[in-house]
N, C-alpha and C positions, 0 to 999 in steps of 0.2 A: 504494499500499499504506499503510495506517495505521501510524504508529509504534507499537511495543511497549514498554512499561516492564518492564524485567527486573530484579527486586529480587534481588540476590544475598546469601544468607545462608550464609556460610562461615566459621568461626571461625579458620581457618589456611589462608587463600588463598595465600599465598606458598608453601607446601608441597604446594598442590593440585596435581593432575596434569590431570584432566578438567575442572573447573570453571574452572580458569585458561584452559585452552585454548578453552573456549567463549566466555569473556569476551573473549578476544583476537580471536576471530573476530567476535563481535558489535561489537566496537568498530571494525571496519573498515567498517561501515555505519551511521554515526551519523545518517543521514537515515531509518533504519528501526528502530534500537533505541536506546533510553536505558538504560544500565547503571547501576544505583544499588547500591552495596556497602555494606549495613547495618553490617558490623563495621568497615569503614574510616571510615565516616560517624560511627558512635558507639562508639569503642574503649572508653569508660567505661560503655556501656550505658544511657546517659541519652538518650532519644529526643526529638527535637523533634516533638511530637505535631502541632501545627499545620503545620509544613513537611511532614511526611509526608502529612497529609491533602490539602495544597494540591498535592503531587506526584501523588498518586492522582486527584485531580479533573481533572488534564490529560490522562489517558489512558483509552482504552477497552478497552484489551488490556494485562493485567498478568500477567506470569509470576513466580513465586517459584522461585528456582533455588537447590538446596542439596544437599548430601551427606545420605543417609539416616543419621541419628544416633540411636542407640539406638531405632530402630524408629520414628523421628518425625522431627522437623527440629532443628536446633541451637537452642539456648534463647532466643537473640535474637529468632527468630521468634515464639515465644510471647510474649515481652514485647512485641514490636511489635503482636500482635494485641490483647493486653490493653489496651494504652495508645492505639492509634490507632483502633481500632474502638469508638469511643464512642457512648453513648445520644445521640440528637440529631444525630449526624453519620453513623454507619454504620447506625443502626436506631432505632426509637422509635414510639410510638403514633401521633403526628401529624406527625413531622418526621424528618428523617434521611434514611436510604437514598441517601446519596452515592454508594454503589458499586452501586446498582441498574443492572442491565442490562450492566455492565462483564463482560467475558470475563476470568476468573480461571482460572489454571492452574498446575500445579506441574511443575517440571523437576528430576528427582531423579537423582542418580549413587548407584549401589549397588554395594558391594563384592563380593557373591556372585551366583552365577547365578540367573537368573530363576526356575527350577524348584524352588529351595530355598524359596521363598515360595509354598508350596501346602500344602493339608490333610495330604497324605501325606508331607510332608517336615519338616525341622527346625525351620522357623520357623512352620508351621502355617497362616499367614494369607497372602494375596496382598498385594502392595503396595497395590492398590486398597482392600482391607479395612483395611489399616493407616492408610490416609490418610483414612478416613471422617470423623474429627473436622474436617479441613480442608474437606471438601466440605460438611459440615453448617454450619460456621462462614459459609462464603461464600454458602451458599444463605439462610441466616438473614438476611443483610444484602441480600438479593435480588440478588445478582451471579449472573452466568451461568457456573456452575462447569463447566470443560471437562475431558475426560479427561486424565490425567497422561501426562507424558513421563518414561520412565526409561531409563536405560542402565546394564546390569547387568555383573558380573563383573570389576569393576575391581581386585580384590585380585590376581587371577591374571594378568589381561591388562593389564599396564602399559605394553607396548611402544607406540611411536609409531603403528604401523599399526591397533592396536585403537582408540586413541584418536582417530585421525584419522578412523576410520569412523564415529565418532559425530557429527562436525561437520556433514556434509550431512543427516543424519537429524534433528538438532536444529534446523538452519535450516528444513528442510521442515515440520517441527512447528510452529514459529513462524510461518511464513507461512500455514499452513492455520488458524490460530486464528480 
């Protein structure tokens, strides 16, 4: 199995329930997963662009793991995209495309039930629709954007059994990338 880079983007991981649990599980398999926590790495928000680019170049499977945050991602992910996906490295007319062909995916923890994200419900759009900017971004740099993984209903279902149920589902998803 090819090693997967999991880039965690959680602004308050110490108080997280599900993302912290997923990381603890992934860290049990260091030969299969490399966990890279952006908020821990860059607490001041200043990103080492060359370091991030070198890290990305080492992996063919990359998952961005984060909680849904105002119908998108935590802000450090946008900063990461703006600074790391540079002309001449991630895209360009004659050079770049260092992410070309890499399998890229999102793993998102969501507070409310999945059915709330639909045309007939409160939030009007599916999670896939809300994450289209990520899809377009990674397609633009010629990466192989994969369907996302989402685990819903975490505001109501915080008990250990609900959280533990997510772990094998997440691992199965990562294995199938």
